PDB file of N, H, CA, C and O in Angstrom:
ATOM      1  N   MET A   1    -159.534 -72.516 -52.028  1.00  0.00           N
ATOM      2  CA  MET A   1    -159.879 -73.391 -50.965  1.00  0.00           C
ATOM      3  C   MET A   1    -161.422 -73.311 -50.908  1.00  0.00           C
ATOM      4  O   MET A   1    -162.023 -72.260 -51.129  1.00  0.00           O
ATOM      5  N   PRO A   2    -162.112 -74.636 -50.556  1.00  0.00           N
ATOM      6  CA  PRO A   2    -163.437 -74.574 -50.349  1.00  0.00           C
ATOM      7  C   PRO A   2    -163.785 -74.053 -48.961  1.00  0.00           C
ATOM      8  O   PRO A   2    -163.232 -74.480 -47.947  1.00  0.00           O
ATOM      9  N   LEU A   3    -164.656 -73.182 -48.959  1.00  0.00           N
ATOM     10  H   LEU A   3    -165.105 -72.836 -49.782  1.00  0.00           H
ATOM     11  CA  LEU A   3    -165.170 -72.524 -47.613  1.00  0.00           C
ATOM     12  C   LEU A   3    -166.700 -72.794 -47.400  1.00  0.00           C
ATOM     13  O   LEU A   3    -167.558 -72.595 -48.260  1.00  0.00           O
ATOM     14  N   GLY A   4    -166.922 -73.268 -46.152  1.00  0.00           N
ATOM     15  H   GLY A   4    -166.225 -73.429 -45.453  1.00  0.00           H
ATOM     16  CA  GLY A   4    -168.314 -73.486 -45.930  1.00  0.00           C
ATOM     17  C   GLY A   4    -168.523 -74.685 -45.056  1.00  0.00           C
ATOM     18  O   GLY A   4    -167.527 -75.338 -44.741  1.00  0.00           O
ATOM     19  N   SER A   5    -169.671 -75.036 -44.642  1.00  0.00           N
ATOM     20  H   SER A   5    -170.480 -74.506 -44.898  1.00  0.00           H
ATOM     21  CA  SER A   5    -169.791 -76.258 -43.840  1.00  0.00           C
ATOM     22  C   SER A   5    -169.695 -77.613 -44.647  1.00  0.00           C
ATOM     23  O   SER A   5    -170.124 -77.695 -45.798  1.00  0.00           O
ATOM     24  N   SER A   6    -169.146 -78.602 -44.024  1.00  0.00           N
ATOM     25  H   SER A   6    -168.798 -78.535 -43.089  1.00  0.00           H
ATOM     26  CA  SER A   6    -168.863 -79.831 -44.523  1.00  0.00           C
ATOM     27  C   SER A   6    -170.261 -80.525 -44.933  1.00  0.00           C
ATOM     28  O   SER A   6    -171.184 -80.636 -44.126  1.00  0.00           O
ATOM     29  N   GLY A   7    -170.322 -80.951 -46.179  1.00  0.00           N
ATOM     30  H   GLY A   7    -169.572 -80.861 -46.834  1.00  0.00           H
ATOM     31  CA  GLY A   7    -171.544 -81.571 -46.578  1.00  0.00           C
ATOM     32  C   GLY A   7    -172.623 -80.587 -46.789  1.00  0.00           C
ATOM     33  O   GLY A   7    -173.773 -80.994 -46.952  1.00  0.00           O
ATOM     34  N   GLY A   8    -172.351 -79.330 -46.802  1.00  0.00           N
ATOM     35  H   GLY A   8    -171.417 -78.999 -46.670  1.00  0.00           H
ATOM     36  CA  GLY A   8    -173.329 -78.264 -47.063  1.00  0.00           C
ATOM     37  C   GLY A   8    -172.813 -77.281 -48.238  1.00  0.00           C
ATOM     38  O   GLY A   8    -171.908 -77.585 -49.014  1.00  0.00           O
ATOM     39  N   ASP A   9    -173.485 -76.121 -48.257  1.00  0.00           N
ATOM     40  H   ASP A   9    -174.221 -75.874 -47.627  1.00  0.00           H
ATOM     41  CA  ASP A   9    -173.029 -75.207 -49.349  1.00  0.00           C
ATOM     42  C   ASP A   9    -171.718 -74.686 -49.032  1.00  0.00           C
ATOM     43  O   ASP A   9    -171.463 -74.317 -47.885  1.00  0.00           O
ATOM     44  N   GLN A  10    -170.862 -74.627 -49.973  1.00  0.00           N
ATOM     45  H   GLN A  10    -171.069 -74.927 -50.904  1.00  0.00           H
ATOM     46  CA  GLN A  10    -169.507 -74.238 -50.004  1.00  0.00           C
ATOM     47  C   GLN A  10    -169.287 -73.357 -51.294  1.00  0.00           C
ATOM     48  O   GLN A  10    -170.069 -73.364 -52.244  1.00  0.00           O
ATOM     49  N   SER A  11    -168.071 -72.554 -51.220  1.00  0.00           N
ATOM     50  H   SER A  11    -167.436 -72.549 -50.448  1.00  0.00           H
ATOM     51  CA  SER A  11    -167.805 -71.692 -52.389  1.00  0.00           C
ATOM     52  C   SER A  11    -166.304 -71.870 -52.493  1.00  0.00           C
ATOM     53  O   SER A  11    -165.586 -71.986 -51.500  1.00  0.00           O
ATOM     54  N   LEU A  12    -165.878 -71.887 -53.696  1.00  0.00           N
ATOM     55  H   LEU A  12    -166.461 -71.793 -54.503  1.00  0.00           H
ATOM     56  CA  LEU A  12    -164.427 -72.003 -53.990  1.00  0.00           C
ATOM     57  C   LEU A  12    -163.885 -70.689 -53.948  1.00  0.00           C
ATOM     58  O   LEU A  12    -164.359 -69.815 -54.673  1.00  0.00           O
ATOM     59  N   VAL A  13    -162.845 -70.435 -53.097  1.00  0.00           N
ATOM     60  H   VAL A  13    -162.460 -71.145 -52.508  1.00  0.00           H
ATOM     61  CA  VAL A  13    -162.305 -69.048 -52.768  1.00  0.00           C
ATOM     62  C   VAL A  13    -160.856 -69.013 -52.966  1.00  0.00           C
ATOM     63  O   VAL A  13    -160.110 -69.888 -52.529  1.00  0.00           O
ATOM     64  N   VAL A  14    -160.422 -67.877 -53.705  1.00  0.00           N
ATOM     65  H   VAL A  14    -161.029 -67.166 -54.061  1.00  0.00           H
ATOM     66  CA  VAL A  14    -158.930 -67.644 -53.916  1.00  0.00           C
ATOM     67  C   VAL A  14    -158.567 -66.482 -52.951  1.00  0.00           C
ATOM     68  O   VAL A  14    -159.215 -65.438 -52.892  1.00  0.00           O
ATOM     69  N   LEU A  15    -157.522 -66.746 -52.236  1.00  0.00           N
ATOM     70  H   LEU A  15    -156.995 -67.594 -52.284  1.00  0.00           H
ATOM     71  CA  LEU A  15    -156.913 -65.620 -51.350  1.00  0.00           C
ATOM     72  C   LEU A  15    -155.597 -65.294 -51.986  1.00  0.00           C
ATOM     73  O   LEU A  15    -154.751 -66.122 -52.327  1.00  0.00           O
ATOM     74  N   SER A  16    -155.518 -63.958 -52.111  1.00  0.00           N
ATOM     75  H   SER A  16    -156.204 -63.286 -51.834  1.00  0.00           H
ATOM     76  CA  SER A  16    -154.267 -63.400 -52.696  1.00  0.00           C
ATOM     77  C   SER A  16    -153.691 -62.408 -51.748  1.00  0.00           C
ATOM     78  O   SER A  16    -154.410 -61.563 -51.215  1.00  0.00           O
ATOM     79  N   LYS A  17    -152.300 -62.495 -51.504  1.00  0.00           N
ATOM     80  H   LYS A  17    -151.716 -63.182 -51.937  1.00  0.00           H
ATOM     81  CA  LYS A  17    -151.593 -61.588 -50.659  1.00  0.00           C
ATOM     82  C   LYS A  17    -151.325 -60.212 -51.399  1.00  0.00           C
ATOM     83  O   LYS A  17    -150.746 -60.212 -52.486  1.00  0.00           O
ATOM     84  N   GLN A  18    -151.697 -59.198 -50.878  1.00  0.00           N
ATOM     85  H   GLN A  18    -152.168 -59.199 -49.996  1.00  0.00           H
ATOM     86  CA  GLN A  18    -151.646 -57.848 -51.442  1.00  0.00           C
ATOM     87  C   GLN A  18    -150.253 -57.184 -51.006  1.00  0.00           C
ATOM     88  O   GLN A  18    -149.670 -57.476 -49.962  1.00  0.00           O
ATOM     89  N   PRO A  19    -149.843 -56.344 -51.854  1.00  0.00           N
ATOM     90  CA  PRO A  19    -148.470 -55.620 -51.434  1.00  0.00           C
ATOM     91  C   PRO A  19    -148.367 -54.996 -50.100  1.00  0.00           C
ATOM     92  O   PRO A  19    -147.259 -54.836 -49.590  1.00  0.00           O
ATOM     93  N   ASN A  20    -149.529 -54.608 -49.461  1.00  0.00           N
ATOM     94  H   ASN A  20    -150.430 -54.739 -49.876  1.00  0.00           H
ATOM     95  CA  ASN A  20    -149.536 -54.139 -48.185  1.00  0.00           C
ATOM     96  C   ASN A  20    -149.704 -55.118 -47.150  1.00  0.00           C
ATOM     97  O   ASN A  20    -150.003 -54.744 -46.016  1.00  0.00           O
ATOM     98  N   ALA A  21    -149.516 -56.528 -47.462  1.00  0.00           N
ATOM     99  H   ALA A  21    -149.273 -56.832 -48.383  1.00  0.00           H
ATOM    100  CA  ALA A  21    -149.528 -57.544 -46.538  1.00  0.00           C
ATOM    101  C   ALA A  21    -150.906 -57.932 -46.170  1.00  0.00           C
ATOM    102  O   ALA A  21    -151.029 -58.806 -45.313  1.00  0.00           O
ATOM    103  N   THR A  22    -151.985 -57.389 -46.713  1.00  0.00           N
ATOM    104  H   THR A  22    -151.885 -56.678 -47.409  1.00  0.00           H
ATOM    105  CA  THR A  22    -153.320 -57.991 -46.406  1.00  0.00           C
ATOM    106  C   THR A  22    -153.640 -59.008 -47.380  1.00  0.00           C
ATOM    107  O   THR A  22    -152.909 -59.231 -48.345  1.00  0.00           O
ATOM    108  N   LEU A  23    -154.752 -59.649 -47.142  1.00  0.00           N
ATOM    109  H   LEU A  23    -155.346 -59.467 -46.358  1.00  0.00           H
ATOM    110  CA  LEU A  23    -155.402 -60.693 -48.003  1.00  0.00           C
ATOM    111  C   LEU A  23    -156.549 -60.211 -48.636  1.00  0.00           C
ATOM    112  O   LEU A  23    -157.419 -59.607 -48.008  1.00  0.00           O
ATOM    113  N   ALA A  24    -156.621 -60.458 -49.962  1.00  0.00           N
ATOM    114  H   ALA A  24    -155.915 -60.949 -50.471  1.00  0.00           H
ATOM    115  CA  ALA A  24    -157.749 -60.282 -50.845  1.00  0.00           C
ATOM    116  C   ALA A  24    -158.541 -61.450 -51.030  1.00  0.00           C
ATOM    117  O   ALA A  24    -157.883 -62.417 -51.414  1.00  0.00           O
ATOM    118  N   GLN A  25    -159.918 -61.673 -50.848  1.00  0.00           N
ATOM    119  H   GLN A  25    -160.453 -60.887 -50.536  1.00  0.00           H
ATOM    120  CA  GLN A  25    -160.630 -62.767 -51.033  1.00  0.00           C
ATOM    121  C   GLN A  25    -161.422 -62.673 -52.263  1.00  0.00           C
ATOM    122  O   GLN A  25    -162.025 -61.614 -52.435  1.00  0.00           O
ATOM    123  N   ARG A  26    -161.528 -63.593 -53.149  1.00  0.00           N
ATOM    124  H   ARG A  26    -161.038 -64.453 -53.009  1.00  0.00           H
ATOM    125  CA  ARG A  26    -162.285 -63.746 -54.381  1.00  0.00           C
ATOM    126  C   ARG A  26    -163.092 -64.916 -54.397  1.00  0.00           C
ATOM    127  O   ARG A  26    -162.512 -65.999 -54.325  1.00  0.00           O
ATOM    128  N   GLU A  27    -164.338 -64.882 -54.480  1.00  0.00           N
ATOM    129  H   GLU A  27    -164.809 -64.002 -54.538  1.00  0.00           H
ATOM    130  CA  GLU A  27    -165.215 -66.048 -54.504  1.00  0.00           C
ATOM    131  C   GLU A  27    -165.285 -66.359 -56.072  1.00  0.00           C
ATOM    132  O   GLU A  27    -165.516 -65.485 -56.907  1.00  0.00           O
ATOM    133  N   LEU A  28    -165.061 -67.684 -56.371  1.00  0.00           N
ATOM    134  H   LEU A  28    -164.874 -68.395 -55.693  1.00  0.00           H
ATOM    135  CA  LEU A  28    -165.098 -68.142 -57.722  1.00  0.00           C
ATOM    136  C   LEU A  28    -166.476 -68.693 -58.213  1.00  0.00           C
ATOM    137  O   LEU A  28    -167.110 -68.197 -59.144  1.00  0.00           O
ATOM    138  N   LEU A  29    -166.858 -69.758 -57.492  1.00  0.00           N
ATOM    139  H   LEU A  29    -166.343 -70.161 -56.736  1.00  0.00           H
ATOM    140  CA  LEU A  29    -168.164 -70.471 -57.656  1.00  0.00           C
ATOM    141  C   LEU A  29    -168.548 -71.328 -56.687  1.00  0.00           C
ATOM    142  O   LEU A  29    -167.752 -71.590 -55.785  1.00  0.00           O
ATOM    143  N   PRO A  30    -169.757 -71.875 -56.711  1.00  0.00           N
ATOM    144  CA  PRO A  30    -170.390 -72.720 -55.533  1.00  0.00           C
ATOM    145  C   PRO A  30    -169.794 -74.075 -55.957  1.00  0.00           C
ATOM    146  O   PRO A  30    -169.664 -74.443 -57.124  1.00  0.00           O
ATOM    147  N   VAL A  31    -169.441 -74.789 -54.828  1.00  0.00           N
ATOM    148  H   VAL A  31    -169.547 -74.490 -53.880  1.00  0.00           H
ATOM    149  CA  VAL A  31    -168.915 -76.255 -54.993  1.00  0.00           C
ATOM    150  C   VAL A  31    -169.344 -77.038 -53.755  1.00  0.00           C
ATOM    151  O   VAL A  31    -169.830 -76.564 -52.728  1.00  0.00           O
ATOM    152  N   ARG A  32    -169.074 -78.354 -54.036  1.00  0.00           N
ATOM    153  H   ARG A  32    -168.679 -78.738 -54.870  1.00  0.00           H
ATOM    154  CA  ARG A  32    -169.335 -79.204 -52.859  1.00  0.00           C
ATOM    155  C   ARG A  32    -168.293 -80.193 -52.811  1.00  0.00           C
ATOM    156  O   ARG A  32    -168.268 -81.078 -53.666  1.00  0.00           O
ATOM    157  N   PHE A  33    -167.430 -80.134 -51.898  1.00  0.00           N
ATOM    158  H   PHE A  33    -167.450 -79.415 -51.203  1.00  0.00           H
ATOM    159  CA  PHE A  33    -166.321 -81.095 -51.788  1.00  0.00           C
ATOM    160  C   PHE A  33    -166.590 -82.132 -50.782  1.00  0.00           C
ATOM    161  O   PHE A  33    -167.025 -81.831 -49.671  1.00  0.00           O
ATOM    162  N   VAL A  34    -166.333 -83.401 -51.151  1.00  0.00           N
ATOM    163  H   VAL A  34    -165.979 -83.646 -52.054  1.00  0.00           H
ATOM    164  CA  VAL A  34    -166.664 -84.430 -50.275  1.00  0.00           C
ATOM    165  C   VAL A  34    -165.395 -85.282 -49.930  1.00  0.00           C
ATOM    166  O   VAL A  34    -164.578 -85.494 -50.826  1.00  0.00           O
ATOM    167  N   PRO A  35    -165.202 -85.767 -48.697  1.00  0.00           N
ATOM    168  CA  PRO A  35    -163.964 -86.366 -48.405  1.00  0.00           C
ATOM    169  C   PRO A  35    -163.745 -87.703 -49.051  1.00  0.00           C
ATOM    170  O   PRO A  35    -164.695 -88.480 -49.144  1.00  0.00           O
ATOM    171  N   ILE A  36    -162.618 -88.006 -49.480  1.00  0.00           N
ATOM    172  H   ILE A  36    -161.846 -87.374 -49.404  1.00  0.00           H
ATOM    173  CA  ILE A  36    -162.391 -89.397 -50.169  1.00  0.00           C
ATOM    174  C   ILE A  36    -161.771 -90.216 -49.107  1.00  0.00           C
ATOM    175  O   ILE A  36    -160.677 -89.895 -48.642  1.00  0.00           O
ATOM    176  N   THR A  37    -162.448 -91.309 -48.680  1.00  0.00           N
ATOM    177  H   THR A  37    -163.337 -91.570 -49.057  1.00  0.00           H
ATOM    178  CA  THR A  37    -161.725 -92.225 -47.836  1.00  0.00           C
ATOM    179  C   THR A  37    -161.728 -93.630 -48.419  1.00  0.00           C
ATOM    180  O   THR A  37    -162.475 -94.027 -49.313  1.00  0.00           O
ATOM    181  N   ARG A  38    -160.793 -94.321 -47.794  1.00  0.00           N
ATOM    182  H   ARG A  38    -160.186 -93.999 -47.068  1.00  0.00           H
ATOM    183  CA  ARG A  38    -160.623 -95.748 -48.317  1.00  0.00           C
ATOM    184  C   ARG A  38    -161.925 -96.551 -48.538  1.00  0.00           C
ATOM    185  O   ARG A  38    -162.072 -97.335 -49.476  1.00  0.00           O
ATOM    186  N   ASP A  39    -162.931 -96.271 -47.521  1.00  0.00           N
ATOM    187  H   ASP A  39    -162.812 -95.635 -46.759  1.00  0.00           H
ATOM    188  CA  ASP A  39    -164.084 -96.997 -47.759  1.00  0.00           C
ATOM    189  C   ASP A  39    -164.958 -96.715 -48.892  1.00  0.00           C
ATOM    190  O   ASP A  39    -165.879 -97.467 -49.214  1.00  0.00           O
ATOM    191  N   HIS A  40    -164.656 -95.591 -49.518  1.00  0.00           N
ATOM    192  H   HIS A  40    -163.909 -94.981 -49.256  1.00  0.00           H
ATOM    193  CA  HIS A  40    -165.331 -95.120 -50.714  1.00  0.00           C
ATOM    194  C   HIS A  40    -164.705 -95.433 -52.039  1.00  0.00           C
ATOM    195  O   HIS A  40    -165.303 -95.206 -53.091  1.00  0.00           O
ATOM    196  N   ILE A  41    -163.469 -95.967 -51.992  1.00  0.00           N
ATOM    197  H   ILE A  41    -162.983 -96.151 -51.138  1.00  0.00           H
ATOM    198  CA  ILE A  41    -162.690 -96.164 -53.230  1.00  0.00           C
ATOM    199  C   ILE A  41    -162.832 -97.665 -53.758  1.00  0.00           C
ATOM    200  O   ILE A  41    -162.485 -98.625 -53.069  1.00  0.00           O
ATOM    201  N   ASP A  42    -163.334 -97.775 -54.950  1.00  0.00           N
ATOM    202  H   ASP A  42    -163.615 -96.995 -55.509  1.00  0.00           H
ATOM    203  CA  ASP A  42    -163.386 -99.124 -55.461  1.00  0.00           C
ATOM    204  C   ASP A  42    -161.971 -99.549 -55.753  1.00  0.00           C
ATOM    205  O   ASP A  42    -161.119 -98.836 -56.285  1.00  0.00           O
ATOM    206  N   ALA A  43    -161.805-100.888 -55.313  1.00  0.00           N
ATOM    207  H   ALA A  43    -162.496-101.467 -54.881  1.00  0.00           H
ATOM    208  CA  ALA A  43    -160.292-101.393 -55.413  1.00  0.00           C
ATOM    209  C   ALA A  43    -160.366-102.525 -56.611  1.00  0.00           C
ATOM    210  O   ALA A  43    -159.349-103.129 -56.953  1.00  0.00           O
TER     211      ALA A  43
END
């Protein structure tokens, strides 16, 4: 999932459930996700 502020710096992060029921977080790479809206799709 992308973590960070919308429109700003974000990181792609993987969360994995561990056998002891905790979550391990692993950061993969920097990303920038932008929302896709109908206004931005060419028809």
